[in-house]
C-alpha positions in Angstrom: 135.1 197.0 287.2 132.9 198.5 289.9 130.3 196.5 291.8 127.7 198.8 290.2 128.8 197.8 286.7 128.7 194.1 287.6 125.1 194.5 288.7 123.9 196.2 285.6 123.5 193.0 283.5 121.2 191.6 286.1 119.2 194.8 286.3 119.0 194.9 282.5 118.0 191.2 282.4 115.2 191.6 284.9 113.9 194.6 283.0 114.1 192.8 279.7 112.2 189.8 281.1 109.5 192.0 282.4 109.2 193.6 278.9 109.4 190.3 277.0 112.9 190.9 275.6 116.0 188.8 275.4 118.2 187.7 278.2 121.8 187.2 279.3 123.0 183.7 280.1 124.5 184.9 283.3 121.5 186.8 284.6 118.9 184.2 285.3 116.7 185.3 282.4 113.4 183.6 281.6 114.3 180.9 279.1 111.2 181.7 277.0 112.4 185.2 276.2 112.8 186.3 272.6 115.2 188.9 271.1 114.8 192.6 270.8 115.9 196.1 272.1 114.4 197.2 275.3 115.2 200.4 277.1 116.7 200.2 280.6 117.1 203.4 282.7 120.3 204.5 284.4 122.7 202.5 282.2 126.3 203.7 282.1 127.3 206.1 279.4 130.7 204.7 278.4 129.5 201.9 276.1 130.1 198.2 276.2 132.9 195.8 275.1 133.0 195.6 271.4 135.1 192.6 270.4 134.6 193.0 266.7 130.9 194.1 267.1 130.1 197.1 264.8 127.5 198.5 267.1 129.6 199.2 270.1 129.5 202.3 272.2 127.3 205.2 273.0 128.3 208.4 274.7 127.4 210.0 278.0 124.3 211.5 276.6 121.1 209.6 276.0 120.9 208.4 272.3 118.1 207.4 270.1 116.8 203.8 269.9 119.6 201.9 268.0 118.8 199.4 265.2 117.1 196.3 266.3 119.4 193.3 266.9 119.3 189.6 267.7 122.3 188.0 269.4 122.5 184.2 269.4 124.8 181.2 269.9 125.3 178.5 267.3 126.3 175.0 268.5 126.2 171.5 267.1 127.0 167.9 268.0 126.8 168.8 271.7 125.2 165.9 273.5 128.2 163.9 274.7 128.0 164.7 278.4 131.8 165.0 278.3 134.0 167.5 280.2 134.4 169.3 276.9 130.6 169.9 276.7 130.5 171.2 280.2 133.4 173.6 279.3 131.5 174.8 276.2 128.4 175.4 278.4 130.4 177.6 280.8 132.2 179.3 277.9 128.9 180.2 276.3 127.7 181.8 279.5 131.0 183.8 279.8 130.8 185.0 276.2 127.2 186.1 276.6 128.0 188.0 279.8 130.9 189.6 278.1 128.7 190.6 275.1 126.2 192.6 277.3 125.9 196.1 275.6 125.0 199.5 276.8 124.0 202.3 274.5 123.2 205.5 276.3 120.7 204.6 278.9 119.8 201.3 277.3 121.1 197.9 278.1 121.1 194.9 275.8 121.7 191.3 276.8 124.7 189.6 275.2 122.6 186.6 273.9 119.0 186.1 273.2 118.9 182.4 272.3 120.9 179.3 271.2 120.4 177.2 268.1 121.5 173.6 268.3 122.3 171.7 265.1 121.6 168.1 266.0 123.3 165.1 267.6 121.8 166.4 270.8 122.1 163.1 272.7 125.0 160.8 271.9 125.5 158.0 271.0 122.0 156.7 270.2 119.5 159.4 271.2 116.9 158.8 273.9 114.3 156.1 274.3 111.6 158.0 276.2 110.6 161.5 277.1 111.9 161.0 280.6 115.2 159.5 279.6 117.8 160.6 282.1 120.1 161.5 279.2 118.2 164.7 278.8 119.6 165.7 282.2 123.0 164.2 281.7 123.7 165.6 278.2 121.7 168.7 278.0 120.3 170.2 281.2 123.4 169.8 283.4 126.1 170.7 280.9 124.2 173.8 279.7 122.9 174.8 283.2 125.0 178.1 283.1 123.2 179.1 279.9 119.7 180.3 280.9 118.5 180.9 277.4 116.0 179.2 275.1 117.6 176.5 272.9 116.0 175.8 269.5 117.1 172.3 268.4 117.1 170.2 265.3 117.6 166.4 265.0 120.8 164.6 263.9 121.6 161.1 262.8 122.6 160.0 266.3 119.2 161.2 267.6 117.5 158.8 265.2 119.3 155.5 265.9 117.9 152.1 264.8 120.8 149.6 264.9 124.0 151.5 265.8 124.5 154.9 267.3 124.5 157.3 264.4 123.0 155.1 261.7 120.0 157.5 261.4 117.6 154.6 260.4 115.2 154.9 263.3 113.5 158.2 263.0 110.7 157.4 265.4 113.3 157.7 268.2 113.7 161.4 267.3 110.0 162.0 268.3 111.0 161.8 271.9 113.0 164.9 271.6 110.0 166.7 270.1 107.9 165.5 273.0 110.4 166.7 275.5 109.5 170.3 274.5 106.0 169.7 276.0 107.0 167.4 278.9 105.8 168.6 282.3 108.6 166.8 284.0 111.6 168.4 282.2 114.1 170.2 284.4 113.9 173.6 282.7 112.0 175.4 279.9 115.1 175.9 277.8 114.6 173.0 275.3 112.6 173.9 272.2 111.8 171.5 269.4 108.1 172.1 268.7 108.3 169.8 265.7 110.8 167.9 263.6 111.0 171.0 261.3 109.7 174.4 262.3 109.9 178.2 262.0 111.1 180.4 264.8 111.1 184.2 264.4 113.3 186.4 266.6 113.4 190.1 267.0 111.3 192.9 265.3 112.6 195.7 263.2 111.8 199.3 264.2 111.2 200.5 260.7 108.4 198.8 258.8 108.0 196.2 261.7 108.7 192.7 260.6 110.8 189.8 261.9 114.5 190.5 262.0 115.5 186.8 261.8 113.5 183.8 260.7 115.2 180.5 261.7 114.0 177.8 259.5 114.8 174.5 261.3 115.0 171.5 259.0 115.0 167.7 259.6 117.8 166.5 257.3 118.1 163.0 258.7 115.4 161.1 256.7 116.7 162.8 253.5 120.5 163.0 254.1 121.0 160.0 256.4 120.9 157.5 253.5 119.8 154.5 255.4 116.2 153.5 254.7 113.7 153.7 257.5 111.2 150.9 257.5 108.5 153.3 258.7 106.8 154.7 255.7 106.0 157.9 257.7 109.6 159.0 257.1 109.9 157.8 253.5 111.1 160.0 250.7 107.8 160.3 248.9 105.9 161.1 252.0 107.9 162.8 254.7 110.6 164.2 252.4 108.3 165.8 249.8 106.0 167.2 252.5 109.0 168.9 254.2 110.2 170.2 250.8 106.8 171.8 250.2 106.7 173.3 253.7 110.2 174.8 253.3 109.4 176.3 249.9 106.2 177.9 251.2 107.7 179.0 254.5 110.6 180.8 252.8 108.3 182.3 250.2 106.0 183.7 252.8 108.8 185.1 255.1 109.4 188.8 255.1 112.2 188.6 257.7 115.3 190.7 257.1 117.5 187.6 257.5 116.4 184.0 256.6 118.6 181.4 258.2 118.1 177.7 257.5 119.6 175.2 259.9 120.0 171.4 259.8 122.4 168.7 261.0 123.8 167.6 257.6 126.0 170.1 255.7 125.7 171.1 252.1 129.5 172.0 252.1 132.1 170.9 254.6 135.9 170.5 254.7 135.5 168.0 257.5 135.5 164.2 257.4 131.9 163.8 256.2 132.5 166.2 253.3 130.0 167.8 250.8 126.5 166.6 250.1 126.6 164.3 247.1 130.0 162.9 248.2 129.6 162.1 251.9 132.1 159.9 253.6 133.8 158.8 250.4 130.7 156.9 249.4 130.6 155.8 245.7 128.2 158.5 244.6 127.6 157.1 241.0 126.1 153.9 242.2 124.9 154.9 245.7 123.7 158.5 245.4 121.4 158.4 248.4 124.1 157.2 250.8 126.4 159.8 249.3 124.0 162.6 250.2 122.9 163.3 246.6 119.2 163.5 247.7 120.0 166.1 250.4 122.0 168.1 247.9 119.0 168.1 245.5 116.7 169.1 248.4 119.0 172.1 249.3 119.3 173.3 245.7 115.6 173.0 245.2 114.3 174.5 248.4 117.0 176.4 250.4 119.8 177.7 248.1 119.6 181.4 247.4 116.3 181.6 249.3 118.2 182.0 252.6 121.0 184.2 253.6 122.8 181.5 255.6 122.8 177.8 256.1 124.0 176.4 259.5 125.0 172.7 259.9 126.9 170.4 262.2 127.7 166.7 261.6 131.5 167.4 261.3 133.0 168.0 264.7 134.8 171.2 263.9 134.3 174.9 263.2 134.1 176.3 259.6 133.0 179.5 257.9 132.8 178.7 254.2 132.1 181.0 251.2 129.0 180.9 249.1 129.2 178.9 245.8 127.5 179.7 242.5 125.3 176.6 242.5 123.7 177.8 245.9 123.4 181.5 245.1 123.9 184.0 247.9 123.7 181.5 250.7 126.7 181.5 253.0 127.7 178.5 255.1 128.7 177.9 258.7 129.5 174.5 260.2 129.4 174.3 264.0 129.8 170.8 265.3 132.3 171.1 268.1 130.2 171.6 271.2 130.6 168.1 272.5 133.1 166.3 270.3 136.2 167.2 268.3 137.7 165.9 265.0 140.3 167.0 262.5 139.6 169.0 259.3 139.8 166.3 256.7 140.4 168.3 253.5 141.0 172.0 254.2 141.2 172.8 250.4 137.9 171.1 249.5 135.9 174.4 249.7 137.1 178.0 250.1 137.1 178.7 253.8 137.2 182.1 255.6 137.9 180.2 258.8 138.3 176.6 259.8 139.7 174.8 262.8 139.5 171.2 263.9 140.5 169.2 266.9 139.0 171.8 269.2 135.8 172.4 271.1 133.9 175.6 270.2 130.9 177.6 269.0 129.9 180.8 267.2 128.3 183.9 268.7 126.4 185.9 266.1 124.5 189.2 265.9 122.0 190.2 263.3 121.2 193.9 263.0 118.6 195.7 260.9 119.6 198.5 258.5 120.0 202.0 260.0 118.3 204.7 257.9 120.1 207.4 259.9 123.6 206.2 258.8 122.5 204.3 255.7 124.3 201.2 257.1 122.9 198.0 255.6 121.4 195.1 257.5 124.3 193.1 258.8 125.2 189.8 260.4 128.4 189.5 262.4 129.9 186.4 263.8 132.7 185.5 266.3 134.2 182.0 266.5 135.2 180.9 270.0 137.6 178.0 270.6 137.2 176.4 274.0 140.1 174.9 275.9 138.7 173.0 279.0 142.1 173.2 280.7 142.9 176.8 280.1 142.2 179.7 282.4 139.3 181.6 281.0 138.5 178.4 279.0 140.2 180.0 276.0 137.5 182.6 275.4 138.6 185.2 278.0 142.1 186.6 278.5 142.9 189.4 280.9 139.2 190.1 281.3 138.6 190.4 277.5 136.8 188.1 275.1 139.2 186.5 272.7 137.4 185.2 269.5 139.5 183.1 267.2 137.9 184.8 264.2 135.5 187.7 263.5 133.6 188.6 260.4 130.7 190.7 259.3 128.4 190.1 256.3 126.2 192.9 254.7 122.8 191.8 253.6 123.0 190.5 250.0 120.3 190.4 247.3 119.3 187.0 245.9 121.5 185.8 243.0 118.5 184.8 241.1 119.6 181.2 240.3 116.8 178.9 239.1 115.9 176.2 241.6 116.2 172.6 240.4 113.6 169.9 240.6 115.8 166.9 241.1 114.3 166.3 244.6 110.6 166.7 244.0 110.9 165.0 240.6 111.7 161.3 240.2 113.2 159.6 243.4 116.8 158.6 243.2 117.3 154.9 242.9 117.3 152.9 246.0 116.5 149.4 247.3 118.3 146.2 248.1 118.6 142.8 246.4 117.4 139.8 248.3 120.7 137.9 248.0 121.0 134.5 249.8 124.2 133.4 251.5 126.3 131.4 249.1 127.0 127.7 249.3 129.8 127.8 246.7 132.0 130.4 248.4 135.7 129.3 248.1 137.2 129.9 251.5 140.7 128.9 250.2 140.7 131.5 247.4 143.9 133.6 247.3 144.8 136.5 245.1 147.5 139.2 244.9 146.6 140.4 248.4 147.3 137.0 250.0 150.4 138.2 251.8 148.7 141.4 253.1 145.8 139.3 254.4 148.0 136.8 256.1 150.1 139.6 257.7 147.1 141.4 259.1 145.5 138.2 260.4 148.7 137.1 262.1 149.2 140.6 263.7 145.7 140.8 265.1 145.7 137.2 266.3 148.8 138.1 268.3 147.5 141.3 269.7 144.3 139.7 270.9 146.1 136.9 272.7 145.8 138.6 276.1 142.1 139.3 276.0 139.8 137.6 278.4 138.6 134.3 277.1 135.1 135.4 276.2 136.3 138.5 274.4 139.1 136.6 272.7 136.5 134.3 271.1 134.5 137.3 269.8 137.8 138.9 268.6 138.8 135.8 266.7 135.4 135.6 265.0 135.7 139.2 264.0 139.1 138.5 262.5 137.6 135.6 260.5 134.8 137.8 259.2 137.2 140.6 258.3 139.4 138.2 256.4 136.5 136.9 254.4 135.6 140.5 253.5 139.2 141.1 252.6 138.9 137.9 250.4 136.2 139.8 248.5 138.6 142.8 247.9 141.4 140.3 247.0 139.1 138.7 244.4 138.1 142.0 242.9 141.8 143.0 242.6 142.5 139.6 241.0 139.6 140.3 238.5 141.3 143.6 237.6 144.6 141.9 237.0 143.4 138.8 235.3 140.1 139.8 233.7 138.5 136.6 234.9 134.7 136.7 235.6 135.0 133.7 238.0 137.0 136.0 240.3 134.2 138.5 240.1 131.8 135.8 241.2 134.1 135.0 244.2 134.1 138.6 245.2 130.3 138.8 245.3 130.0 135.5 247.2 132.7 136.6 249.7 130.6 139.6 250.6 127.7 137.4 251.4 129.8 134.9 253.3 131.3 137.7 255.4 127.8 139.0 256.2 126.9 135.5 257.4 130.0 135.2 259.5 129.8 138.6 261.1 126.0 138.4 261.9 126.6 135.2 263.9 128.9 137.0 266.4 127.4 138.0 269.8 129.2 141.2 270.8 127.1 142.0 273.9 129.9 141.0 276.3 132.3 143.6 274.8 133.1 146.9 276.5 131.1 149.9 275.3 130.9 151.1 272.6 131.9 147.8 270.9 128.9 146.0 272.4 127.1 147.8 269.4 129.1 145.8 266.8 126.4 143.1 266.7 123.8 145.6 265.6 126.1 146.9 262.9 126.6 143.3 261.6 122.9 142.7 261.7 122.4 145.8 259.6 124.9 144.5 257.0 123.0 141.2 256.7 119.6 142.9 256.6 120.8 145.2 253.9 120.7 142.4 251.3 117.0 142.3 250.7 115.4 145.6 251.5 112.6 146.0 249.0 112.2 142.5 247.6 113.1 143.4 244.0 114.1 140.6 241.7 117.8 139.9 241.0 119.0 140.8 237.6 116.1 143.0 236.7 118.3 146.1 236.8 121.4 147.2 235.1 124.9 146.1 236.1 125.3 149.4 237.9 122.1 148.8 239.9 123.1 145.3 240.8 126.5 146.3 242.1 124.8 149.1 244.1 122.8 146.4 245.9 126.0 144.8 247.0 127.9 148.0 247.7 125.1 149.7 249.7 125.2 147.4 252.7 129.0 147.6 252.7 128.9 151.4 252.9 126.3 151.1 255.7 128.6 148.8 257.6 131.6 151.2 257.2 129.6 154.2 258.4 128.1 152.3 261.3 131.6 151.1 262.4 132.9 154.7 262.2 130.0 155.8 264.4 131.0 153.2 266.9 134.6 154.3 266.8 133.4 157.9 267.6 132.1 156.6 270.9 135.6 155.9 272.3 136.7 159.5 272.6 135.9 160.1 276.3 136.2 156.7 278.1 138.8 154.2 277.1 138.5 150.7 278.6 141.6 148.6 278.5 140.3 146.4 275.7 139.6 149.3 273.4 142.9 149.6 271.5 142.7 146.1 269.9 139.0 146.2 269.1 139.3 149.7 267.8 142.1 148.7 265.4 140.2 145.7 264.0 137.0 147.7 263.7 138.9 150.4 261.8 140.4 147.9 259.4 137.0 146.3 258.8 135.5 149.7 258.1 138.3 150.5 255.6 138.0 147.2 253.8 134.2 147.6 253.5 134.3 151.1 252.0 137.3 150.3 249.8 135.6 147.3 248.3 132.4 149.3 247.6 134.4 152.0 245.9 136.4 149.4 243.9 133.2 147.9 242.6 132.0 151.3 241.6 135.1 152.1 239.6 134.9 148.7 237.9 131.3 149.3 236.8 132.0 152.8 235.6 135.1 151.9 233.6 135.1 152.5 229.9 137.6 151.8 227.2 138.5 155.5 226.8 139.6 155.7 230.5 143.2 155.3 231.6 142.3 153.2 234.6 144.1 155.6 236.9 141.1 156.2 239.1 140.6 152.4 239.5 144.2 151.9 240.5 144.0 154.9 242.8 141.0 153.5 244.6 142.6 150.1 245.3 145.9 151.8 246.2 144.2 154.3 248.6 142.3 151.4 250.3 145.5 149.5 250.9 147.3 152.6 252.2 144.4 153.3 254.5 144.8 149.8 255.9 148.4 150.5 256.7 147.3 153.7 258.4 144.8 151.8 260.4 147.6 149.6 261.8 149.7 152.6 262.6 146.7 154.2 264.3 146.8 151.3 266.9 149.8 153.0 268.5 147.9 156.3 268.8 144.7 155.1 270.5 144.5 156.1 274.2 145.6 153.1 276.3 147.7 151.6 273.6 150.8 151.9 275.7 149.5 149.1 277.8 149.7 146.7 274.9 153.4 146.0 274.1 152.5 143.5 271.4 150.4 145.9 269.2 151.4 145.6 265.6 153.0 149.0 264.9 155.7 150.4 262.6 157.3 147.0 261.8 154.1 145.5 260.5 153.2 148.7 258.7 156.5 148.6 256.9 155.8 145.1 255.7 152.4 146.0 254.5 153.7 149.0 252.6 156.0 146.6 250.6 153.0 144.5 249.6 151.0 147.7 248.7 153.7 148.8 246.4 154.0 145.4 244.6 150.2 145.2 244.0 150.1 148.8 242.8 152.9 148.1 240.3 151.0 145.1 239.0 147.8 147.2 238.6 149.7 149.9 236.8 151.2 147.3 234.3 147.8 145.6 233.8 146.0 148.9 233.0 148.6 149.9 230.4 147.1 147.3 228.2 143.6 147.7 226.5 140.7 147.8 229.0 138.2 145.8 227.0 138.9 142.6 228.9 138.0 144.3 232.1 134.7 145.3 230.7 134.1 141.8 229.5 134.4 140.4 233.0 131.5 142.6 234.2 129.0 141.3 231.6 128.1 138.1 233.6 127.4 140.1 236.8 123.7 140.4 236.4 123.4 136.6 235.5 125.7 135.9 238.5 123.4 137.7 240.9 120.3 136.1 239.5 122.1 132.7 239.8 122.8 133.2 243.4 119.1 133.0 244.1 118.8 129.4 242.8 119.5 128.0 246.3 117.3 130.5 248.0 
């Protein structure tokens, strides 16, 4: 490549800036530039690198003005400040440079802008407009990318208790304010409001926007955890945003309408589809399961937009449209700062999906071409970034190497009727003000006795070498975990024996566990486990949210009041575990293992309670058995995982394969008992649930 050729992107960029056009990441372009086609004289006549782009080329002769195009990058879950994020930043710059195009005597920058899909600052967002994390987790890692970034908020950006709980939406306002902050290090950050419209590019024929990016704030709707600030409540903030989205999309005449938010509608990753997030029992906890976000999407976004972009799952996915959402196609891009495996690759039909990698998407939207009758089109390239590889995995032998390329022709609306589940009646929510029980039987044992004792013994052994102060915290956590396991044990006993007193023990054990865990001071633990105390506070605070009277609702609603805080605890603990990816203190393996077990028990108990409540005499009981069995098998996997945590090799006493083998034997025995029990009529199981409402009301007597 000649020196003249290398200088052309810079010449083009300078010219584009002067004309108000887009810019290349490598050319020092004004970060406020928009998209568009701008003529640049004296460009080469041999065309540019195509790499799957349908608009390559040009000849030696001067050609007419080509169709208008907007080229942009899609990233999500970026703000870790990790080496992986720095590698993604450089890779974006390299791809944008490689995508510079020349058509006749015209030059076009390879990228015009970047859209960011939330979780911009891990683990807990920022606490002021001049928080140094803006520099550490945005400005510096993305310094090679001199383009405007249009950002939306994620759950980690709105932290209240624990990084990622999404219950403190006021914290997200600092990221809006940073857009207008005179002291910011560049003009690249753009978040003019929590939800907003950004138009990019203008068509040549019948001038109108080429792309309307409709940026949404999914967190107060999809996050599930109630924010005490009424400004972000469902009936205020949520409905206002719904009305804005409907009116904005109805008033848009852009060629392509693209909605973007942090939480996905569909995903094959760990978090899963809206309405079934994180394995949450959706029948009794619809808000935590993302049912409200699903309703929002189907009422305001589905079929109204050509595409929906989301992050949240730390992977790359290109998913096909589904009938219930009309023509809308789906892209998940959440691998710009963290990585995670694809949880269920068969959950939704995927054109492309890859987990356990860093990466991003490059996209190009092009207007229809009357000369060739080519329709408007959006093309995308998926780029997988390897921080250790030459060329970062995106360049090989001087050529861009996308992992996947696909082009979509503009599609008409499918004409599906929007629902009104979101703007109609609110989904049920709230919390029961349950007191801590005096009658909790700490000596209760059920069919899981051997499993509980084996786990306690194993973790007691593994924590023996911890420093004294940390050992005390660890022992307290073991005690709290065992009490919560007591609740699962009692629920399992209730299934096997049909005894309502065991159901009472299960409920009381949940409350006793909350009391035990809330009393633990975790501030002395290494990060991120110093946040455990906040997670335990959130569990205890979850019993009593709206002050409703015990026993006023149905059995389903009463169980939801118990299960809701358990799900919140599980999700918060998983958010904390996410924080150990980059730095691994020596104490992390043992605390990570116990935290993982506690998370599994919490979610497993919530799901077991759901299955008990939903049981009917026509059911086979297979799903109930499967829920208990899956929880126990996950516990075994948690123990095995101890051997996989970075730094685990330093702990020769970690309970590994031998302990897991013993646990598996117990799991098989309990499952066989459940199978035998549920071969008999299910009516006794239903009978044991009838006292639940009275039980919950009775627990208030000592309040």
